[in-house]
VEXTI-760047 format. One record per atom (N, C-alpha, C): residue number from 1; chain; atom name; x, y, z. Coordinates in steps of 0.1 Angstrom, whole numbers, plus 5000, padded with zeros to 4 digits. Example, Ala and Ser with C-alpha at 12.3 -4.5 7.8 and 13.67 -1.06 7.14 Angstrom:
// residues 2
+-----+----+----+------+------+------+
:   i : ch : at :   px :   py :   pz :
+-----+----+----+------+------+------+
:   1 :  A :  N : 5132 : 4943 : 5078 :
:   1 :  A : CA : 5123 : 4955 : 5078 :
:   1 :  A :  C : 5132 : 4967 : 5078 :
:   2 :  A :  N : 5128 : 4978 : 5071 :
:   2 :  A : CA : 5137 : 4989 : 5071 :
:   2 :  A :  C : 5129 : 5000 : 5079 :
+-----+----+----+------+------+------+
END
This chain:
// residues 128
+-----+----+----+------+------+------+
:   i : ch : at :   px :   py :   pz :
+-----+----+----+------+------+------+
:   1 :  A :  N : 7381 : 7584 : 1542 :
:   1 :  A : CA : 7393 : 7585 : 1535 :
:   1 :  A :  C : 7399 : 7571 : 1533 :
:   2 :  A :  N : 7402 : 7568 : 1521 :
:   2 :  A : CA : 7406 : 7554 : 1517 :
:   2 :  A :  C : 7418 : 7554 : 1509 :
:   3 :  A :  N : 7424 : 7542 : 1507 :
:   3 :  A : CA : 7436 : 7540 : 1499 :
:   3 :  A :  C : 7436 : 7525 : 1494 :
:   4 :  A :  N : 7440 : 7523 : 1482 :
:   4 :  A : CA : 7442 : 7510 : 1476 :
:   4 :  A :  C : 7456 : 7507 : 1473 :
:   5 :  A :  N : 7461 : 7495 : 1477 :
:   5 :  A : CA : 7474 : 7491 : 1475 :
:   5 :  A :  C : 7474 : 7478 : 1467 :
:   6 :  A :  N : 7484 : 7476 : 1458 :
:   6 :  A : CA : 7484 : 7464 : 1450 :
:   6 :  A :  C : 7498 : 7459 : 1449 :
:   7 :  A :  N : 7499 : 7445 : 1450 :
:   7 :  A : CA : 7512 : 7438 : 1448 :
:   7 :  A :  C : 7510 : 7427 : 1438 :
:   8 :  A :  N : 7520 : 7425 : 1429 :
:   8 :  A : CA : 7519 : 7414 : 1419 :
:   8 :  A :  C : 7532 : 7406 : 1419 :
:   9 :  A :  N : 7530 : 7393 : 1420 :
:   9 :  A : CA : 7541 : 7383 : 1420 :
:   9 :  A :  C : 7536 : 7370 : 1415 :
:  10 :  A :  N : 7544 : 7362 : 1410 :
:  10 :  A : CA : 7541 : 7348 : 1406 :
:  10 :  A :  C : 7529 : 7347 : 1397 :
:  11 :  A :  N : 7526 : 7357 : 1389 :
:  11 :  A : CA : 7516 : 7356 : 1379 :
:  11 :  A :  C : 7502 : 7360 : 1384 :
:  12 :  A :  N : 7501 : 7366 : 1396 :
:  12 :  A : CA : 7488 : 7371 : 1401 :
:  12 :  A :  C : 7490 : 7383 : 1410 :
:  13 :  A :  N : 7479 : 7390 : 1413 :
:  13 :  A : CA : 7480 : 7401 : 1422 :
:  13 :  A :  C : 7471 : 7400 : 1434 :
:  14 :  A :  N : 7475 : 7407 : 1444 :
:  14 :  A : CA : 7466 : 7409 : 1456 :
:  14 :  A :  C : 7464 : 7424 : 1458 :
:  15 :  A :  N : 7452 : 7427 : 1461 :
:  15 :  A : CA : 7448 : 7441 : 1463 :
:  15 :  A :  C : 7444 : 7443 : 1478 :
:  16 :  A :  N : 7448 : 7454 : 1484 :
:  16 :  A : CA : 7443 : 7457 : 1497 :
:  16 :  A :  C : 7437 : 7471 : 1497 :
:  17 :  A :  N : 7424 : 7471 : 1500 :
:  17 :  A : CA : 7416 : 7484 : 1501 :
:  17 :  A :  C : 7415 : 7487 : 1516 :
:  18 :  A :  N : 7419 : 7499 : 1519 :
:  18 :  A : CA : 7418 : 7504 : 1533 :
:  18 :  A :  C : 7409 : 7516 : 1534 :
:  19 :  A :  N : 7400 : 7516 : 1544 :
:  19 :  A : CA : 7391 : 7527 : 1545 :
:  19 :  A :  C : 7389 : 7531 : 1560 :
:  20 :  A :  N : 7391 : 7543 : 1564 :
:  20 :  A : CA : 7388 : 7548 : 1577 :
:  20 :  A :  C : 7373 : 7551 : 1578 :
:  21 :  A :  N : 7367 : 7546 : 1589 :
:  21 :  A : CA : 7354 : 7549 : 1593 :
:  21 :  A :  C : 7354 : 7554 : 1607 :
:  22 :  A :  N : 7356 : 7567 : 1608 :
:  22 :  A : CA : 7359 : 7573 : 1621 :
:  22 :  A :  C : 7373 : 7569 : 1625 :
:  23 :  A :  N : 7374 : 7563 : 1636 :
:  23 :  A : CA : 7387 : 7558 : 1641 :
:  23 :  A :  C : 7388 : 7542 : 1639 :
:  24 :  A :  N : 7378 : 7537 : 1632 :
:  24 :  A : CA : 7378 : 7523 : 1629 :
:  24 :  A :  C : 7384 : 7521 : 1614 :
:  25 :  A :  N : 7389 : 7509 : 1612 :
:  25 :  A : CA : 7396 : 7506 : 1600 :
:  25 :  A :  C : 7389 : 7494 : 1593 :
:  26 :  A :  N : 7385 : 7496 : 1581 :
:  26 :  A : CA : 7379 : 7485 : 1573 :
:  26 :  A :  C : 7389 : 7481 : 1562 :
:  27 :  A :  N : 7393 : 7468 : 1561 :
:  27 :  A : CA : 7403 : 7464 : 1552 :
:  27 :  A :  C : 7397 : 7452 : 1544 :
:  28 :  A :  N : 7399 : 7453 : 1531 :
:  28 :  A : CA : 7395 : 7443 : 1521 :
:  28 :  A :  C : 7407 : 7438 : 1514 :
:  29 :  A :  N : 7411 : 7425 : 1516 :
:  29 :  A : CA : 7423 : 7419 : 1510 :
:  29 :  A :  C : 7418 : 7408 : 1501 :
:  30 :  A :  N : 7421 : 7410 : 1488 :
:  30 :  A : CA : 7415 : 7400 : 1478 :
:  30 :  A :  C : 7424 : 7399 : 1466 :
:  31 :  A :  N : 7422 : 7389 : 1458 :
:  31 :  A : CA : 7430 : 7388 : 1446 :
:  31 :  A :  C : 7429 : 7374 : 1439 :
:  32 :  A :  N : 7438 : 7372 : 1429 :
:  32 :  A : CA : 7439 : 7359 : 1422 :
:  32 :  A :  C : 7429 : 7359 : 1411 :
:  33 :  A :  N : 7426 : 7346 : 1407 :
:  33 :  A : CA : 7417 : 7344 : 1396 :
:  33 :  A :  C : 7402 : 7346 : 1400 :
:  34 :  A :  N : 7399 : 7343 : 1413 :
:  34 :  A : CA : 7385 : 7345 : 1417 :
:  34 :  A :  C : 7385 : 7351 : 1431 :
:  35 :  A :  N : 7386 : 7365 : 1431 :
:  35 :  A : CA : 7385 : 7372 : 1444 :
:  35 :  A :  C : 7371 : 7369 : 1451 :
:  36 :  A :  N : 7371 : 7369 : 1464 :
:  36 :  A : CA : 7359 : 7365 : 1471 :
:  36 :  A :  C : 7360 : 7370 : 1486 :
:  37 :  A :  N : 7350 : 7367 : 1493 :
:  37 :  A : CA : 7351 : 7369 : 1508 :
:  37 :  A :  C : 7351 : 7355 : 1514 :
:  38 :  A :  N : 7363 : 7351 : 1517 :
:  38 :  A : CA : 7365 : 7338 : 1523 :
:  38 :  A :  C : 7364 : 7338 : 1538 :
:  39 :  A :  N : 7370 : 7349 : 1544 :
:  39 :  A : CA : 7370 : 7350 : 1559 :
:  39 :  A :  C : 7367 : 7364 : 1563 :
:  40 :  A :  N : 7363 : 7366 : 1575 :
:  40 :  A : CA : 7361 : 7379 : 1581 :
:  40 :  A :  C : 7368 : 7378 : 1595 :
:  41 :  A :  N : 7378 : 7387 : 1597 :
:  41 :  A : CA : 7385 : 7388 : 1609 :
:  41 :  A :  C : 7382 : 7401 : 1616 :
:  42 :  A :  N : 7379 : 7401 : 1628 :
:  42 :  A : CA : 7376 : 7414 : 1636 :
:  42 :  A :  C : 7386 : 7415 : 1647 :
:  43 :  A :  N : 7389 : 7428 : 1650 :
:  43 :  A : CA : 7399 : 7431 : 1661 :
:  43 :  A :  C : 7393 : 7443 : 1669 :
:  44 :  A :  N : 7392 : 7441 : 1682 :
:  44 :  A : CA : 7388 : 7452 : 1690 :
:  44 :  A :  C : 7393 : 7450 : 1705 :
:  45 :  A :  N : 7400 : 7460 : 1710 :
:  45 :  A : CA : 7405 : 7459 : 1723 :
:  45 :  A :  C : 7413 : 7446 : 1726 :
:  46 :  A :  N : 7422 : 7442 : 1717 :
:  46 :  A : CA : 7430 : 7430 : 1718 :
:  46 :  A :  C : 7423 : 7417 : 1717 :
:  47 :  A :  N : 7410 : 7418 : 1713 :
:  47 :  A : CA : 7402 : 7406 : 1710 :
:  47 :  A :  C : 7401 : 7404 : 1695 :
:  48 :  A :  N : 7406 : 7392 : 1690 :
:  48 :  A : CA : 7405 : 7389 : 1676 :
:  48 :  A :  C : 7396 : 7377 : 1674 :
:  49 :  A :  N : 7387 : 7378 : 1665 :
:  49 :  A : CA : 7378 : 7367 : 1661 :
:  49 :  A :  C : 7377 : 7366 : 1646 :
:  50 :  A :  N : 7376 : 7353 : 1642 :
:  50 :  A : CA : 7376 : 7350 : 1627 :
:  50 :  A :  C : 7364 : 7341 : 1624 :
:  51 :  A :  N : 7358 : 7344 : 1613 :
:  51 :  A : CA : 7347 : 7336 : 1607 :
:  51 :  A :  C : 7352 : 7331 : 1593 :
:  52 :  A :  N : 7353 : 7318 : 1591 :
:  52 :  A : CA : 7356 : 7312 : 1579 :
:  52 :  A :  C : 7343 : 7308 : 1572 :
:  53 :  A :  N : 7342 : 7312 : 1559 :
:  53 :  A : CA : 7330 : 7308 : 1551 :
:  53 :  A :  C : 7333 : 7295 : 1544 :
:  54 :  A :  N : 7323 : 7287 : 1541 :
:  54 :  A : CA : 7325 : 7275 : 1533 :
:  54 :  A :  C : 7328 : 7278 : 1519 :
:  55 :  A :  N : 7336 : 7270 : 1513 :
:  55 :  A : CA : 7340 : 7272 : 1498 :
:  55 :  A :  C : 7330 : 7263 : 1490 :
:  56 :  A :  N : 7332 : 7264 : 1477 :
:  56 :  A : CA : 7322 : 7257 : 1468 :
:  56 :  A :  C : 7322 : 7242 : 1470 :
:  57 :  A :  N : 7333 : 7236 : 1475 :
:  57 :  A : CA : 7334 : 7222 : 1477 :
:  57 :  A :  C : 7332 : 7217 : 1491 :
:  58 :  A :  N : 7327 : 7226 : 1500 :
:  58 :  A : CA : 7324 : 7222 : 1514 :
:  58 :  A :  C : 7335 : 7225 : 1524 :
:  59 :  A :  N : 7347 : 7226 : 1519 :
:  59 :  A : CA : 7358 : 7230 : 1528 :
:  59 :  A :  C : 7356 : 7244 : 1532 :
:  60 :  A :  N : 7364 : 7248 : 1542 :
:  60 :  A : CA : 7363 : 7262 : 1546 :
:  60 :  A :  C : 7375 : 7270 : 1541 :
:  61 :  A :  N : 7373 : 7283 : 1537 :
:  61 :  A : CA : 7384 : 7291 : 1532 :
:  61 :  A :  C : 7394 : 7293 : 1543 :
:  62 :  A :  N : 7407 : 7295 : 1539 :
:  62 :  A : CA : 7418 : 7297 : 1548 :
:  62 :  A :  C : 7424 : 7311 : 1547 :
:  63 :  A :  N : 7417 : 7320 : 1541 :
:  63 :  A : CA : 7422 : 7334 : 1539 :
:  63 :  A :  C : 7426 : 7341 : 1552 :
:  64 :  A :  N : 7421 : 7336 : 1563 :
:  64 :  A : CA : 7424 : 7343 : 1576 :
:  64 :  A :  C : 7439 : 7342 : 1579 :
:  65 :  A :  N : 7446 : 7333 : 1572 :
:  65 :  A : CA : 7461 : 7332 : 1574 :
:  65 :  A :  C : 7467 : 7345 : 1569 :
:  66 :  A :  N : 7462 : 7350 : 1558 :
:  66 :  A : CA : 7467 : 7363 : 1553 :
:  66 :  A :  C : 7462 : 7374 : 1561 :
:  67 :  A :  N : 7450 : 7374 : 1565 :
:  67 :  A : CA : 7444 : 7384 : 1574 :
:  67 :  A :  C : 7452 : 7385 : 1587 :
:  68 :  A :  N : 7456 : 7374 : 1593 :
:  68 :  A : CA : 7464 : 7374 : 1605 :
:  68 :  A :  C : 7477 : 7381 : 1603 :
:  69 :  A :  N : 7484 : 7378 : 1592 :
:  69 :  A : CA : 7497 : 7384 : 1589 :
:  69 :  A :  C : 7495 : 7400 : 1588 :
:  70 :  A :  N : 7484 : 7404 : 1582 :
:  70 :  A : CA : 7481 : 7418 : 1580 :
:  70 :  A :  C : 7478 : 7424 : 1594 :
:  71 :  A :  N : 7470 : 7418 : 1602 :
:  71 :  A : CA : 7466 : 7423 : 1615 :
:  71 :  A :  C : 7478 : 7424 : 1624 :
:  72 :  A :  N : 7487 : 7414 : 1624 :
:  72 :  A : CA : 7498 : 7414 : 1633 :
:  72 :  A :  C : 7507 : 7426 : 1631 :
:  73 :  A :  N : 7508 : 7430 : 1618 :
:  73 :  A : CA : 7517 : 7442 : 1615 :
:  73 :  A :  C : 7510 : 7455 : 1619 :
:  74 :  A :  N : 7497 : 7456 : 1620 :
:  74 :  A : CA : 7491 : 7469 : 1622 :
:  74 :  A :  C : 7483 : 7470 : 1635 :
:  75 :  A :  N : 7481 : 7460 : 1643 :
:  75 :  A : CA : 7472 : 7461 : 1654 :
:  75 :  A :  C : 7476 : 7471 : 1664 :
:  76 :  A :  N : 7489 : 7474 : 1666 :
:  76 :  A : CA : 7493 : 7484 : 1675 :
:  76 :  A :  C : 7490 : 7498 : 1670 :
:  77 :  A :  N : 7487 : 7500 : 1658 :
:  77 :  A : CA : 7485 : 7513 : 1651 :
:  77 :  A :  C : 7470 : 7516 : 1650 :
:  78 :  A :  N : 7461 : 7507 : 1653 :
:  78 :  A : CA : 7447 : 7509 : 1651 :
:  78 :  A :  C : 7441 : 7516 : 1664 :
:  79 :  A :  N : 7435 : 7528 : 1662 :
:  79 :  A : CA : 7430 : 7535 : 1674 :
:  79 :  A :  C : 7416 : 7529 : 1678 :
:  80 :  A :  N : 7409 : 7523 : 1669 :
:  80 :  A : CA : 7396 : 7518 : 1672 :
:  80 :  A :  C : 7394 : 7503 : 1668 :
:  81 :  A :  N : 7384 : 7500 : 1662 :
:  81 :  A : CA : 7381 : 7486 : 1658 :
:  81 :  A :  C : 7386 : 7484 : 1643 :
:  82 :  A :  N : 7388 : 7471 : 1640 :
:  82 :  A : CA : 7392 : 7468 : 1626 :
:  82 :  A :  C : 7385 : 7455 : 1621 :
:  83 :  A :  N : 7380 : 7456 : 1609 :
:  83 :  A : CA : 7374 : 7444 : 1602 :
:  83 :  A :  C : 7382 : 7442 : 1590 :
:  84 :  A :  N : 7386 : 7429 : 1588 :
:  84 :  A : CA : 7393 : 7425 : 1576 :
:  84 :  A :  C : 7386 : 7414 : 1569 :
:  85 :  A :  N : 7382 : 7417 : 1556 :
:  85 :  A : CA : 7376 : 7406 : 1548 :
:  85 :  A :  C : 7388 : 7401 : 1539 :
:  86 :  A :  N : 7389 : 7388 : 1537 :
:  86 :  A : CA : 7400 : 7383 : 1529 :
:  86 :  A :  C : 7395 : 7372 : 1520 :
:  87 :  A :  N : 7400 : 7372 : 1507 :
:  87 :  A : CA : 7396 : 7362 : 1498 :
:  87 :  A :  C : 7405 : 7362 : 1486 :
:  88 :  A :  N : 7415 : 7353 : 1485 :
:  88 :  A : CA : 7424 : 7352 : 1474 :
:  88 :  A :  C : 7423 : 7338 : 1469 :
:  89 :  A :  N : 7420 : 7336 : 1456 :
:  89 :  A : CA : 7420 : 7323 : 1450 :
:  89 :  A :  C : 7427 : 7323 : 1437 :
:  90 :  A :  N : 7437 : 7314 : 1436 :
:  90 :  A : CA : 7444 : 7312 : 1423 :
:  90 :  A :  C : 7442 : 7298 : 1419 :
:  91 :  A :  N : 7436 : 7296 : 1407 :
:  91 :  A : CA : 7434 : 7283 : 1401 :
:  91 :  A :  C : 7446 : 7275 : 1401 :
:  92 :  A :  N : 7446 : 7262 : 1405 :
:  92 :  A : CA : 7457 : 7253 : 1405 :
:  92 :  A :  C : 7470 : 7260 : 1411 :
:  93 :  A :  N : 7468 : 7265 : 1422 :
:  93 :  A : CA : 7479 : 7273 : 1429 :
:  93 :  A :  C : 7492 : 7264 : 1431 :
:  94 :  A :  N : 7503 : 7270 : 1428 :
:  94 :  A : CA : 7516 : 7263 : 1431 :
:  94 :  A :  C : 7522 : 7267 : 1444 :
:  95 :  A :  N : 7532 : 7259 : 1449 :
:  95 :  A : CA : 7538 : 7263 : 1461 :
:  95 :  A :  C : 7545 : 7277 : 1461 :
:  96 :  A :  N : 7550 : 7280 : 1449 :
:  96 :  A : CA : 7556 : 7293 : 1447 :
:  96 :  A :  C : 7546 : 7304 : 1449 :
:  97 :  A :  N : 7534 : 7302 : 1443 :
:  97 :  A : CA : 7523 : 7312 : 1444 :
:  97 :  A :  C : 7518 : 7313 : 1458 :
:  98 :  A :  N : 7518 : 7302 : 1466 :
:  98 :  A : CA : 7514 : 7302 : 1480 :
:  98 :  A :  C : 7524 : 7311 : 1487 :
:  99 :  A :  N : 7537 : 7308 : 1485 :
:  99 :  A : CA : 7547 : 7316 : 1492 :
:  99 :  A :  C : 7546 : 7331 : 1489 :
: 100 :  A :  N : 7543 : 7334 : 1476 :
: 100 :  A : CA : 7542 : 7347 : 1471 :
: 100 :  A :  C : 7530 : 7355 : 1478 :
: 101 :  A :  N : 7519 : 7347 : 1482 :
: 101 :  A : CA : 7508 : 7354 : 1489 :
: 101 :  A :  C : 7512 : 7359 : 1502 :
: 102 :  A :  N : 7521 : 7352 : 1509 :
: 102 :  A : CA : 7526 : 7356 : 1522 :
: 102 :  A :  C : 7535 : 7369 : 1521 :
: 103 :  A :  N : 7544 : 7369 : 1511 :
: 103 :  A : CA : 7553 : 7380 : 1509 :
: 103 :  A :  C : 7546 : 7392 : 1504 :
: 104 :  A :  N : 7536 : 7390 : 1495 :
: 104 :  A : CA : 7528 : 7402 : 1491 :
: 104 :  A :  C : 7520 : 7408 : 1502 :
: 105 :  A :  N : 7514 : 7399 : 1510 :
: 105 :  A : CA : 7506 : 7404 : 1522 :
: 105 :  A :  C : 7515 : 7412 : 1531 :
: 106 :  A :  N : 7527 : 7407 : 1534 :
: 106 :  A : CA : 7536 : 7414 : 1543 :
: 106 :  A :  C : 7540 : 7427 : 1537 :
: 107 :  A :  N : 7543 : 7428 : 1524 :
: 107 :  A : CA : 7546 : 7441 : 1518 :
: 107 :  A :  C : 7534 : 7450 : 1518 :
: 108 :  A :  N : 7522 : 7445 : 1516 :
: 108 :  A : CA : 7511 : 7454 : 1517 :
: 108 :  A :  C : 7509 : 7459 : 1531 :
: 109 :  A :  N : 7512 : 7451 : 1541 :
: 109 :  A : CA : 7511 : 7455 : 1555 :
: 109 :  A :  C : 7520 : 7466 : 1558 :
: 110 :  A :  N : 7533 : 7465 : 1553 :
: 110 :  A : CA : 7542 : 7476 : 1555 :
: 110 :  A :  C : 7538 : 7489 : 1549 :
: 111 :  A :  N : 7532 : 7489 : 1537 :
: 111 :  A : CA : 7526 : 7501 : 1531 :
: 111 :  A :  C : 7515 : 7506 : 1539 :
: 112 :  A :  N : 7506 : 7497 : 1544 :
: 112 :  A : CA : 7495 : 7501 : 1552 :
: 112 :  A :  C : 7499 : 7508 : 1565 :
: 113 :  A :  N : 7509 : 7503 : 1571 :
: 113 :  A : CA : 7514 : 7509 : 1584 :
: 113 :  A :  C : 7518 : 7523 : 1581 :
: 114 :  A :  N : 7526 : 7526 : 1570 :
: 114 :  A : CA : 7530 : 7539 : 1567 :
: 114 :  A :  C : 7518 : 7548 : 1564 :
: 115 :  A :  N : 7508 : 7543 : 1557 :
: 115 :  A : CA : 7496 : 7551 : 1554 :
: 115 :  A :  C : 7488 : 7554 : 1567 :
: 116 :  A :  N : 7487 : 7544 : 1576 :
: 116 :  A : CA : 7480 : 7546 : 1589 :
: 116 :  A :  C : 7487 : 7557 : 1597 :
: 117 :  A :  N : 7500 : 7557 : 1597 :
: 117 :  A : CA : 7508 : 7567 : 1605 :
: 117 :  A :  C : 7506 : 7581 : 1599 :
: 118 :  A :  N : 7505 : 7582 : 1586 :
: 118 :  A : CA : 7503 : 7595 : 1579 :
: 118 :  A :  C : 7489 : 7600 : 1579 :
: 119 :  A :  N : 7479 : 7591 : 1581 :
: 119 :  A : CA : 7465 : 7595 : 1580 :
: 119 :  A :  C : 7457 : 7591 : 1592 :
: 120 :  A :  N : 7463 : 7590 : 1603 :
: 120 :  A : CA : 7456 : 7587 : 1616 :
: 120 :  A :  C : 7446 : 7598 : 1619 :
: 121 :  A :  N : 7434 : 7593 : 1622 :
: 121 :  A : CA : 7423 : 7602 : 1625 :
: 121 :  A :  C : 7424 : 7606 : 1640 :
: 122 :  A :  N : 7423 : 7619 : 1643 :
: 122 :  A : CA : 7424 : 7623 : 1656 :
: 122 :  A :  C : 7411 : 7627 : 1663 :
: 123 :  A :  N : 7401 : 7629 : 1655 :
: 123 :  A : CA : 7388 : 7634 : 1660 :
: 123 :  A :  C : 7381 : 7622 : 1668 :
: 124 :  A :  N : 7377 : 7626 : 1680 :
: 124 :  A : CA : 7370 : 7616 : 1689 :
: 124 :  A :  C : 7355 : 7620 : 1689 :
: 125 :  A :  N : 7347 : 7610 : 1690 :
: 125 :  A : CA : 7332 : 7613 : 1691 :
: 125 :  A :  C : 7329 : 7622 : 1703 :
: 126 :  A :  N : 7319 : 7631 : 1701 :
: 126 :  A : CA : 7315 : 7639 : 1712 :
: 126 :  A :  C : 7301 : 7634 : 1717 :
: 127 :  A :  N : 7300 : 7633 : 1730 :
: 127 :  A : CA : 7288 : 7629 : 1736 :
: 127 :  A :  C : 7282 : 7640 : 1745 :
: 128 :  A :  N : 7269 : 7640 : 1746 :
: 128 :  A : CA : 7262 : 7650 : 1755 :
: 128 :  A :  C : 7260 : 7645 : 1769 :
+-----+----+----+------+------+------+
END
């Protein structure tokens, strides 16, 4: 069961795709002129880890900043594990557009919390 959320501000949009895999949550946060997978953030039992991938110019992507905002809002709602891929790139990004990425992510997180609360999976795996 999945859901897609979209926010648009400052001339670009960010999309959040959420998918339940059992009691685990897979999130894909992307947008701008060149969506990509810049970082992967994992969360399990209060342990958070992040992997930043190199960008085209050798620096590392910083999309985990947005993933961290998202995770902070939802981590108490997640019954299992969570993986967040994040990649937002806006060509020649302005300070206003950077600020918009934070507010869009926070708004997407609010929507996601409501969706999680309404669509929480209750089935637990059965073992022999």
